[in-house]
N, C-alpha and C positions, 0 to 999 in steps of 0.2 A: 245710262241708257244707251243702246245701240240698235241701229236699223238692220233689219233682216229682210230677206225676200223669199217668196215661195214662187216656185214655178213647176208647171207641169208639162209633160210630154204628152202628144196625142198625134193621132194620124187624120188625114183628110182625103177622102175619096171624092173627086170631082163629080162622080155621079154614082148611081146605085150599080152600073156596069162595072165599075171598079172593084166592087166587094167580091170576096171569095164567095163561092156558091152557097155555103150555109148561112153566111151573113146576108146575102142578098135574098135568100128565102125568108129569112127571119124579118128583114126590113119590109118586105112584101106583105108578110102577116101584120105588120104594124099598120101598113098602109089599108089593108082590108078593115081592120079595127076601126078606121076613121068612120066607117058607114054606119057603126052603132053608137057613135058620139051623140050625146045630148048637150048642145051648147046653143040655146036659143039667145042667151044674153050676150056672150062674147063673140058668137059666131066663129069660133076658133076651135076647129075639131083637132083632137088629138087622139092618135091610137098608139098603143103599145103591144108589144109582144115579148114573152120571156121564153128562152130556150132552157130547159132544165136538163141537169146532168143525166137524167133518165130517158132523154130523147123527147120528151113531152113539150109541146108548145102551148103557152096559155096566153090569150089576148085579152086586153082590156082597153077601154076608151074613157074619155073624160065625161062626167056625168054632173052637170050644173043644176043649181037649185036656186030659185029667186031669193031664198033666205041665205045669202052669203054668209059664212064660207061653208055651207052645208055640203056643197058638192064635193066631188074628188077628182084628182088628176088621173089621166090614163096609166101613168106609171104605177101609181099606188093601187089602182083596181087590178092591174095585171098582176103585181106582186103579192097583193092579199089573196088573189083568186088562186094563184099558184101554191102559196103557203097553205091554204085551207084544203085544197084539192090533193096536194102532194107534200104533206108535212115532212120537214127534214130533208127534202130533196134540194141540194144546191142548185142556185140559178147560175147558169153559165154566162148568158148574154141577155141583155135588155136592149130592144130596139124600140125607137120613139120616132114617130112620123107625124107631121103637123100640116094642117092647110086651113086657110081661113075661107069662110063661105064666099067672099067676094072673089077668091081665086078661081071659083068655079066659072066665073065670067071670062076668065083669061082663055087664050087660044088652047094652051096645053093643060089647062086645069091644075096648074101647079104653083105653090109658093115656093120661092127660090131662097127664102131667107133662112136665118140660123135659128135653131130652136134648141134649148137645153132644159133639163129638169129644173122646176121651183126649188127653192130652199127646203120646204117640207119634204118633198120628193127625194131630194138628196140625202137627207137625214134618214129617211126611211130605207133608201137603197143601202146606206152605210150599215144601218142596223141588221138587215139581213145578210150582209157580206159577212160581218162579225158573228152573227148568230150562227151561220152555217160554215163558218170558217172557209170561205171560198170567195176569191174576188169575183166581181160582177163586171164584165165588159159591158160597156154601154155605147150603142150606135145611135146617133141622134142627128136628125135633119128633117128638112122639109121634103115634100112629095117630088120635087126636083131639086137639082143643084147638089151642093156639098153635103156630105155625111161625115161627121166627126166620129172617130173611134177613139174611145177612152178606154183604157186598160182596167181601171178600177173606180170604185165610187170615191175613195179617198182623194184621187185627183180632182174631183169637183168639189169636195168639201175638206179641204186640207186641215181645218182646225175643227175638226168634228166635235161634238159633244157626246162623250161616252158615258155609260151607266157608271162607270168608276168616279166620274165627276160629281155624282150625287153624294151628299153627305148622308150616311146611313146611321141608324141607331139613335136618332134624336127624338 
């Protein structure tokens, strides 16, 4: 038996102002999506926006339900909406922004913590990356503070479960 190590590379922007124009605009779309979040139980609003290769931007927000786990994360809402409205069009970049309701009481209305997609969302992002044969860049952060820039979904889920892992024909 031998020990191995998995490492990922990523960039960090200390604020939204450090992002390139297109990334800043997409992250601002994710922030706008926060307003449509339905999160009465967690009080944690998440907005997402996907930039498609055809130039379209599709937003999504988290939608909770008292019957856990019936709700959906913002990332999956945005990706599924994009896939249904623009089938076959690759996703170039996914931006994710988050804010807790208590942050509205803060002077600048901003969560400055670190946010990343949950495991289920990582698997979905990876699936669409493979399906459309195109890496999906991920920008993720709170409404203030650092924004992490990850070049592809595999960086977030290095030991991904692929369809080839399924045993077929049984």
